[in-house]
DOLUM-630437 format. One line per 8 residues: number of its first residue (from 0); for each residue x negated, y, z negated of C-alpha. Coordinates in pm, 1 decimal, decimal comma. Each point is the difference from the previous one (the first is absolute). Layout:
REM DOLUM-630437
NUM) X/Y/Z | ... $
This chain:
REM DOLUM-630437
0) 0,0/0,0/0,0 | -195,5/296,1/126,1 | 94,9/359,9/-52,2 | 184,9/135,9/302,9 | -166,9/255,0/224,5 | 39,2/359,5/-101,8 | 7,3/-69,5/-373,4 | -339,0/24,8/-163,9 $
8) -67,0/-135,6/-343,2 | -26,8/273,7/-252,9 | -310,6/205,7/-40,8 | 200,2/285,6/-146,9 | 5,1/174,7/-333,3 | 207,3/-266,4/-168,0 | -240,8/-297,9/16,4 | -356,7/-106,0/58,0 $
16) -71,1/-236,7/285,4 | -217,9/-298,6/-83,5 | -341,6/8,5/166,7 | 60,6/-335,3/165,1 | 311,9/-73,8/205,4 | 260,5/-215,3/-168,9 | 174,5/-296,8/164,8 | 345,8/71,4/137,2 $
24) 180,3/-170,3/-289,1 | -175,5/230,7/-247,5 | 38,3/318,1/205,5 | 277,8/235,0/-118,4 | 239,0/101,0/273,9 | 351,3/146,8/3,0 | 103,3/-284,7/226,5 | -23,9/-235,4/-297,4 $
32) 302,1/181,1/-143,2 | 214,7/14,2/312,6 | 128,4/-361,8/-0,6 | 54,4/9,3/-376,4 | 190,7/327,4/26,9 | 216,2/-139,9/279,3 | 86,2/-316,6/-194,3 | 65,7/195,3/-319,9 $
40) 234,3/241,5/176,9 | 174,8/-282,2/184,5 | 66,9/-174,4/-329,1 | 112,9/318,0/-174,6 | 246,0/96,4/273,3 | 118,2/-359,0/47,2 | 108,6/-16,7/-364,6 | 204,6/322,6/2,4 $
48) 330,7/-150,7/113,9 | -34,8/-328,0/-197,3 | -84,8/205,7/-309,5 | 322,9/196,2/28,3 | 206,1/-316,3/47,8 | -176,4/-170,2/-289,0 | 53,5/294,7/-232,9 | 371,8/1,8/84,1 $
56) 31,7/-371,0/-68,3 | -192,8/15,1/-325,8 | 205,9/293,5/-127,4 | 323,3/-161,9/118,1 | -79,5/-326,1/-176,2 | -26,9/187,2/-329,1 | 266,8/268,3/37,3 | 258,5/-202,0/195,3 $
64) -68,6/-367,9/-74,9 | 346,6/-82,2/130,4 | -104,5/76,2/356,6 | -102,4/-325,7/162,6 | -262,9/42,4/270,1 | 120,3/-217,0/285,6 | -158,3/-59,9/341,5 | 84,5/264,9/259,8 $
72) 250,2/-220,3/189,9 | 222,6/-22,7/-305,4 | 189,5/280,0/-164,3 | -125,9/133,3/-332,1 | 220,3/-106,8/-290,4 | 51,5/108,8/-355,2 | -22,8/-305,9/-220,9 | 311,0/-63,0/-205,3 $
80) -192,3/-198,7/-258,1 | -137,3/244,5/-256,2 | -275,0/-246,4/-93,3 | -207,9/45,2/313,1 | -360,8/-105,3/32,9 | -253,7/238,6/-145,1 | -122,1/107,3/342,1 | 68,2/-124,3/353,0 $
88) -277,6/-86,4/238,8 | -168,9/284,6/183,6 | -132,2/-174,6/308,3 | 288,5/106,4/224,1 | -74,4/261,4/266,9 | 233,5/295,9/-2,1 | 140,9/153,1/-319,3 | 348,5/-78,0/-125,3 $
96) 252,4/253,3/133,1 | 162,6/32,9/-339,6 | -336,6/81,0/-155,8 | -74,1/255,7/269,0 | 334,1/170,5/-51,2 | -19,5/6,0/-378,9 | -98,0/351,6/-114,3 | -136,2/-125,5/-331,5 $
104) -236,0/-241,7/174,8 | -118,1/265,3/243,3 | -50,9/247,8/-283,3 | -205,6/-254,7/-191,4 | -216,5/-71,6/304,9 | -50,6/370,9/65,3 | -98,2/54,2/-362,4 | -241,2/-293,9/13,7 $
112) -170,4/118,9/317,6 | -20,7/358,2/-124,6 | -158,1/-116,6/-324,8 | -248,8/-224,2/178,3 | -96,8/267,1/251,9 | -35,1/273,7/-260,1 | -197,8/-220,8/-237,7 | -236,2/-113,0/272,9 $
120) -40,1/351,8/135,3 | -72,5/163,8/-335,3 | -250,8/-266,2/-105,4 | -168,4/7,0/340,1 | -19,6/377,2/-16,4 | -157,2/-15,6/-346,8 | -252,3/-270,4/87,8 | -94,9/62,7/362,6 $
128) -254,7/267,7/-84,4 | -171,1/-222,5/-256,5 | -6,8/-301,6/233,2 | -131,3/211,1/287,3 | -283,1/133,9/-215,5 | -70,2/-351,1/-126,9 | -50,9/-108,0/360,7 | -293,9/243,9/16,0 $
136) -160,9/-184,9/-293,1 | 79,9/-367,6/59,9 | 67,0/-4,6/373,7 | 297,4/21,7/232,6 | 60,2/-373,2/36,9 | 57,9/-62,8/-371,5 | 267,7/268,3/-22,7 | 165,1/-123,4/320,9 $
144) 16,9/-345,7/-154,4 | 165,8/138,5/-314,5 | 272,1/168,5/204,5 | 60,8/-328,9/181,0 | 36,8/-171,5/-337,8 | 269,8/253,2/-88,8 | 197,0/-96,7/311,3 | -57,6/-367,0/-76,7 $
152) 138,6/39,2/-352,8 | 304,6/182,0/139,7 | 73,8/-291,0/234,5 | -44,7/-258,8/-274,4 | 228,1/191,5/-238,6 | 268,5/28,9/268,1 | -6,3/-373,7/71,4 | 15,3/-81,7/-372,6 $
160) 294,4/234,9/-51,4 | 180,5/-143,6/301,7 | -29,7/-351,8/-139,1 | 26,9/58,6/-375,3 | 178,9/332,5/-50,0 | 231,3/-147,1/-265,9 | -287,2/-98,1/-228,8 | -208,7/315,7/30,9 $
168) 31,2/299,0/-235,4 | 214,1/261,5/169,3 | 110,2/-235,6/274,9 | -58,1/141,3/347,7 | -135,7/319,0/-158,9 | -317,6/-196,8/-70,5 | -93,5/101,5/356,3 | -117,4/329,3/-146,7 $
176) -299,0/-186,4/-148,3 | -134,7/-54,0/348,9 | 35,8/370,1/77,0 | -181,1/88,7/-322,3 | -296,1/-224,1/84,6 | -11,0/117,8/360,0 | 12,9/366,3/-101,4 | -258,7/-44,5/-275,3 $
184) -240,1/-152,7/254,1 | 45,4/296,4/230,3 | 256,9/-135,8/242,0 | 9,0/90,8/365,6 | -140,7/349,4/-59,7 | -324,6/-131,1/-149,0 | -22,9/-261,6/272,7 | 27,9/266,3/269,6 $
192) -244,4/234,7/-172,3 | -260,2/-272,7/-46,7 | 49,2/-131,9/352,2 | -47,7/350,8/138,4 | -316,1/44,0/-206,5 | -126,2/-341,1/119,1 | 46,6/100,6/362,7 | -159,1/340,0/-57,6 $
200) -303,8/-170,7/-151,8 | -30,1/-235,2/296,7 | 26,2/225,9/305,2 | -161,9/300,7/158,2 | 184,5/327,2/-74,1 | 79,6/56,1/366,3 | 202,1/-323,5/9,1 | 169,7/56,2/-335,1 $
208) 319,0/167,4/118,8 | 45,0/-253,2/281,3 | -41,1/-293,6/-239,1 | 236,3/158,1/-253,9 | 261,7/40,6/273,0 | -40,8/-360,1/114,2 | 30,0/-118,3/-359,2 | 317,9/203,8/-51,3 $
216) 133,6/-135,9/328,2 | -62,7/-351,8/-126,0 | 232,4/70,8/-291,8 | 275,7/121,3/228,9 | -48,1/-299,8/228,4 | 55,2/-228,1/-296,9 | 303,4/200,0/-107,3 | 148,4/-36,2/349,2 $
224) -46,1/-377,2/18,8 | 46,5/-102,8/-362,5 | 377,6/44,2/-46,5 | 83,2/-213,4/303,3 | -250,0/-263,8/-110,5 | 151,4/-14,2/-348,4 | 350,9/-34,8/140,7 | -106,1/-285,8/228,4 $
232) -172,8/-187,4/-282,8 | 296,1/37,9/-232,7 | 248,4/-109,3/265,8 | -211,5/-298,4/105,2 | -70,4/-133,2/-350,3 | 336,0/99,4/-154,2 | -195,4/106,8/-309,2 | -54,2/357,1/-113,9 $
240) -311,6/-98,7/-193,5 | -193,7/-131,8/301,4 | -136,2/339,9/92,3 | -109,2/56,2/-360,8 | -189,0/-330,1/-8,7 | -185,7/110,3/312,7 | -59,5/343,5/-149,9 | -148,7/-154,0/-314,6 $
248) -237,6/-217,5/201,5 | -115,7/290,2/217,0 | -56,1/231,0/-295,6 | -207,6/-272,5/-167,8 | -202,9/-29,1/320,4 | -37,4/379,5/7,7 | -136,3/11,0/-356,7 | -234,9/-293,2/65,7 $
256) -134,1/166,5/315,7 | -64,7/328,4/-179,8 | -179,4/-170,8/-287,8 | -218,9/-245,9/190,0 | -12,0/81,2/374,0 | 47,7/371,8/70,3 | -342,4/175,4/25,4 | -55,4/282,1/-248,3 $
264) -87,7/332,3/171,9 | -148,5/170,5/-308,0 | -356,1/-94,5/-91,6 | -128,4/-44,0/-354,5 | -165,3/342,2/-7,1 | 321,7/183,7/78,8 | 200,9/-197,7/-256,2 | -267,0/44,7/-267,1 $
272) -4,2/376,0/56,9 | 380,1/17,9/-28,3 | -9,2/-212,4/-317,4 | -265,6/225,6/-150,7 | 209,1/309,4/67,6 | 299,4/-174,2/-158,4 | -196,2/-92,2/-314,4 | -134,0/352,7/-28,9 $
280) 352,7/138,6/7,1 | 126,8/-228,1/-279,8 | 21,6/112,1/-362,1 | -157,0/-259,7/-235,8 | 212,3/128,3/-292,1 | 333,2/-39,9/174,8 | 310,9/-116,3/-192,0 | 329,7/-144,5/113,9 $
288) 133,4/353,7/40,4 | -289,3/97,5/221,0 | 47,5/-326,3/188,3 | 355,8/107,2/82,8 | -128,4/339,4/107,3 | -259,4/-168,8/216,8 | 271,6/-216,4/155,9 | 201,9/310,1/86,9 $
296) -312,8/169,4/129,1 | -85,3/-306,5/207,9 | 334,9/49,1/171,8 | -47,9/370,8/59,5 | -374,3/8,5/59,7 | 5,0/-117,0/364,6 | 223,5/295,5/83,3 | -278,0/237,4/-106,6 $
304) -165,3/-55,3/337,8 | 268,2/231,2/139,4 | -92,1/287,6/-233,8 | -146,5/286,0/207,4 | -377,2/27,1/-47,8 | -198,9/320,0/1,2 | -194,4/48,6/321,4 | -376,2/-2,4/-51,1 $
312) -69,3/185,4/325,1 | 278,9/252,5/-0,9 | 268,6/168,4/-205,3 | 310,0/-150,2/-154,0 | 102,5/-364,4/-17,8 | 36,8/-270,0/259,3 | 370,1/-90,8/18,2 | -26,7/-247,1/287,8 $
320) 22,3/-318,5/-208,5 | 285,9/147,0/-203,5 | 188,1/79,8/320,9 | -53,7/-354,5/127,5 | 139,0/-133,1/-328,6 | 304,6/227,9/20,9 | 70,8/-98,4/360,7 | -36,5/-370,5/-78,7 $
328) 223,3/25,0/-308,6 | 277,0/178,0/192,0 | -18,4/-247,7/287,2 | 14,6/-296,6/-237,4 | 289,5/156,4/-193,2 | 218,1/-41,8/309,4 | -49,8/-378,5/-9,8 | 217,3/-5,7/-311,8 $
336) 299,1/40,9/232,3 | -64,4/-323,2/191,2 | 221,4/-203,9/-232,3 | 293,6/229,7/70,7 | -44,5/-7,2/378,0 | 164,6/-342,1/2,2 | 293,8/128,3/-202,1 | 27,0/299,3/233,6 $
344) 28,8/-202,0/323,1 | 251,7/-236,7/-160,5 | 215,2/285,8/-127,4 | -24,6/232,9/302,1 | -40,4/-235,9/296,6 | 177,1/-305,0/-143,8 | -293,8/-228,8/73,7 | 5,1/-357,7/-119,8 $
352) -282,4/-238,2/-82,0 | -88,3/-77,1/362,6 | -31,8/362,6/105,5 | -184,1/87,9/-319,4 | -258,8/-277,2/42,4 | -53,8/85,7/366,5 | -53,1/366,5/-86,2 | -252,3/-76,7/-276,6 $
360) -195,2/-234,0/227,2 | 0,8/252,7/284,6 | -138,7/272,2/-224,5 | -269,0/-234,2/-132,3 | -100,2/-112,0/349,1 | -18,3/356,7/132,0 | -217,6/113,1/-289,5 | -229,8/-300,8/29,8 $
368) -33,1/52,5/376,5 | -95,5/363,4/-49,8 | -257,9/-64,0/-271,3 | -150,5/-313,4/153,5 | 5,0/89,1/370,8 | 80,1/360,5/87,9 | -185,9/184,8/-276,1 | -337,4/-179,6/46,3 $
376) 7,8/84,2/372,3 | 87,1/361,5/-80,6 | -293,4/18,0/-241,7 | -240,9/-131,4/261,5 | 116,4/264,1/246,0 | -24,0/281,7/-254,2 | -351,8/-99,9/-104,8 | -104,1/-20,4/364,6 $
384) 135,5/347,6/73,6 | -113,4/174,6/-319,3 | -347,9/-141,6/-52,5 | -127,6/337,0/-118,5 | 232,7/9,2/-300,8 | -28,7/-177,5/-330,6 | 227,3/-302,0/-22,2 | 186,1/163,1/-290,1 $
392) 149,9/257,4/238,2 | 153,6/-280,4/204,9 | 132,9/-153,0/-322,9 | 161,4/332,5/-91,7 | 155,1/26,8/345,7 | 155,6/-348,8/-27,8 | 124,1/73,3/-353,9 | 173,7/319,2/115,7 $
400) 146,9/-175,9/302,0 | 137,5/-272,0/-230,5 | 176,1/249,7/-224,9 | 143,1/189,9/297,4 | 139,8/-328,9/133,3 | 154,7/-76,9/-339,6 | 150,2/348,2/-20,8 | 163,5/-34,4/341,6 $
408) 134,5/-341,6/-97,2 | 162,3/134,1/-318,0 | 153,3/293,9/188,1 | 162,3/-237,3/249,8 | 117,5/-242,1/-270,7 | 139,9/292,3/-197,2 | 211,9/123,9/291,3 | 108,4/-300,9/206,0 $
416) 311,6/-209,2/-52,9 | -83,2/-234,2/288,7 | -141,9/-335,5/-116,4 | -209,6/-43,9/315,9 | -166,4/337,5/-45,5 | -54,9/-85,5/-365,7 | -179,8/-321,5/99,4 | -219,1/191,8/245,3 $
424) -82,6/256,4/-270,0 | -100,2/-266,6/-250,9 | -220,2/-169,5/259,6 | -149,5/339,4/87,8 | -100,3/37,2/-364,8 | -251,3/-278,5/68,5 | -220,3/273,5/147,0 | -32,7/131,9/-354,2 $
432) -141,4/-328,5/-127,1 | -356,7/115,2/53,1 | 12,6/274,1/-261,3 | -85,2/-214,4/-304,0 | -321,1/-163,0/126,6 | -120,6/320,1/165,8 | 65,6/204,2/-314,1 | -218,8/-242,2/-194,9 $
440) -271,0/16,0/265,8 | 7,0/381,6/-16,8 | -27,4/-15,9/-378,7 | -305,5/-225,3/26,7 | -170,4/251,3/229,4 | 88,9/292,2/-227,3 | -145,0/-186,1/-298,7 | -319,1/-62,8/196,0 $
448) -14,9/368,5/94,1 | 28,5/95,0/-366,6 | -268,9/-251,1/-93,2 | -232,0/124,5/275,7 | 48,5/357,6/-119,1 | -166,1/-89,9/-332,4 | -319,8/-123,4/166,4 | -312,7/209,0/40,0 $
456) 4,3/194,8/325,4 | -254,2/-114,9/259,3 | -86,4/188,2/315,7 | 90,3/-298,7/213,5 | 326,1/-86,0/-173,8 | 199,1/-20,1/319,9 | -270,3/-128,0/227,7 | 71,7/-306,9/203,3 $
464) -310,8/-168,3/-135,9 | 77,5/-321,8/-185,6 | -203,6/110,4/-300,1 | 259,1/261,6/-91,8 | 278,2/-246,9/-69,7 | 231,8/179,5/-238,3 | 155,3/-327,9/-104,7 | -291,2/-106,3/-218,4 $
472) 153,3/-69,5/-341,3 | -332,4/62,5/-172,9 | 35,4/370,6/71,6 | 355,4/21,8/-126,1 | -58,1/27,2/-374,4 | 210,8/302,1/-74,6 | 319,7/-143,8/138,4 | -1,0/-381,0/39,7 $
480) 236,0/-116,0/272,1 | 220,5/-276,7/-143,5 | 251,9/-118,9/253,5 | 184,2/-207,5/-259,1 | 83,4/312,5/-198,6 | 107,8/193,3/309,4 | 228,9/-269,5/135,6 | 121,2/-69,7/-351,7 $
488) 111,5/363,1/-11,5 | 192,5/-46,1/324,4 | 164,9/-314,8/-134,9 | 101,0/168,5/-326,7 | 136,1/294,8/196,3 | 192,0/-223,5/238,5 | 139,9/-213,6/-281,5 | 118,5/308,8/-187,1 $
496) 177,8/139,2/303,5 | 123,9/-306,0/189,0 | 86,6/-235,2/-287,3 | 71,6/215,3/-305,8 | 116,2/344,9/114,6 | 130,2/-67,0/351,1 | 265,5/-270,6/-54,9 | 187,7/175,2/-284,4 $
504) -20,9/335,8/179,3 | 147,0/-133,1/322,4 | 243,3/-217,5/-193,3 | 150,9/306,7/-166,4 | 8,3/191,3/329,2 | 161,7/-287,0/189,4 | 254,9/-77,9/-273,0 | 110,7/361,8/-35,6 $
512) 12,8/86,1/371,2 | 119,3/-321,2/169,4 | 359,8/125,3/8,4 | -66,2/358,0/111,8 | -348,8/15,0/157,9 | -132,4/-353,6/56,6 | -299,5/122,1/201,7 | -130,9/226,0/-278,9 $
520) -279,0/-244,6/-83,3 | -143,5/40,0/351,2 | -11,9/377,5/-40,7 | -171,5/-40,8/-335,6 | -256,7/-226,9/164,5 | -48,8/251,7/279,4 | -64,2/274,8/-254,5 | -262,6/-216,9/-172,3 $
528) -175,5/-71,0/329,9 | 6,1/369,6/94,1 | -164,9/91,4/-330,7 | -256,2/-276,0/56,7 | -82,0/149,2/340,3 | -58,4/340,3/-157,5 | -241,0/-158,1/-250,6 | -181,0/-187,3/277,1 $
536) -66,3/321,4/191,0 | -210,1/120,9/-295,6 | -239,8/-295,6/20,6 | -345,3/125,2/99,5 | -294,6/-235,5/51,7 | -356,1/112,3/-63,8 | -50,0/335,3/173,7 | -372,4/-30,2/68,7 $
544) 52,3/-319,7/202,4 | 316,0/97,7/185,2 | -157,4/55,1/341,2 | -281,0/-252,9/-37,0 | -4,9/-323,0/196,6 | 101,1/-272,5/-239,7 | -254,3/-278,3/-3,6 | 277,4/-243,0/-83,5 $
552) 182,3/92,1/321,8 | -299,5/-108,5/206,3 | 61,8/-356,0/-109,6 | 327,0/-23,4/191,8 $
């Protein structure tokens, strides 16, 4: 397995390259993560529909034990015998119609899912920063394995609850234990942050944005295929738990691969330096109260990378990183409305399950096609045309284009009452899928600019001679560049906005306006994107290198 052309193994500021070449199976590469990300996303999306059906059945068995779950060809019945079995079997595809129509059952399921999502989101938000910083000290692969263990525990808990809900404390509510473990181990946010840091450590900066886009596209490809795959498996096996057995096996394989197979991109010197900085920052006389304070600080500390820093070679402060953080937070806040999109199309357009599934798949396919096929070609063309510009300027251009595309999509969705135009607008929003990875790539460059600004000035700083490599980590003592902390900050920010603040905000808006102004949530999203665009226009890369030929661009 050789590294594909165009992606060089890192000799950047994040790692030190070994003096002797490593064999392919010990060489870090982002392409190690691609198949694992695809399988993980396939499994996650494949379990969405079975999870909902399983939650309904588990809640119905406890709240309405008189409802007998019969095969689909028979009519649901209410048992006349009050002494019914403790719980019917759950291996029947398709929920009972009486359970689906029961408001108490649906309310219980909604409460369960809200509790699980909120618990997981809050814990992930509190722990992601600490896990991301830990990855700087112990390595990326160990933290990736821990996040996989969290998913594995969630699957195991779900299977146990499905089979033995009557004997567990709290009944089906025992599912929250899985969410607690998953959130405490960082959840999906830590996994994404660590994966992004792994890729950043393993590639040349000029390929970073392209690899990030491909990686994001892999997620959307899995989301497009997974639901159909889960439905086929459930229908073929006539057992809701089949997809969870497969998910458990794949998550075990994921954790095993991260622990024992995946090459570690950080060398011992980098990890030792990060560990030394961590030990120096600890208070040897700390108590349990200070430990709590440290835990809170560990949550908030990654966000300090967005605090404007005073310019060393000019007046005022550099607000570029802060503006990137604001733009990313506002863009991610709009994802909190995704849950209510499905309710919107059902209420306004009268769509049923078939139309809803087709629409979700179409949106996933369009976004994956853009990120995996169209955007890489566009990047190649832009780099070929603008060789005399730093690659960060191309990243900024793509980020602005993405937000403009999102803004147009929300304007159309907020005005149209035609379902076909609505579908086109949601597919058009795929053009905004490049904002996230490009925003992170811009942030990496801005951090490097800040680190370079603290170095001693040499007459040949911007010479094309190889000896003036500004990526030498030995020179960067004043401001060490820790990608784990940076991407941990993005993950904390995204978790706060998309999982904790976004859903309740859009839930209140949708619930209060569905009768009078059902498209109000689209206008709110458009306002957020517009504000994000304003923030993005204030991003300024390093002034003294603006018109210089970027050495990284020569590599393309």
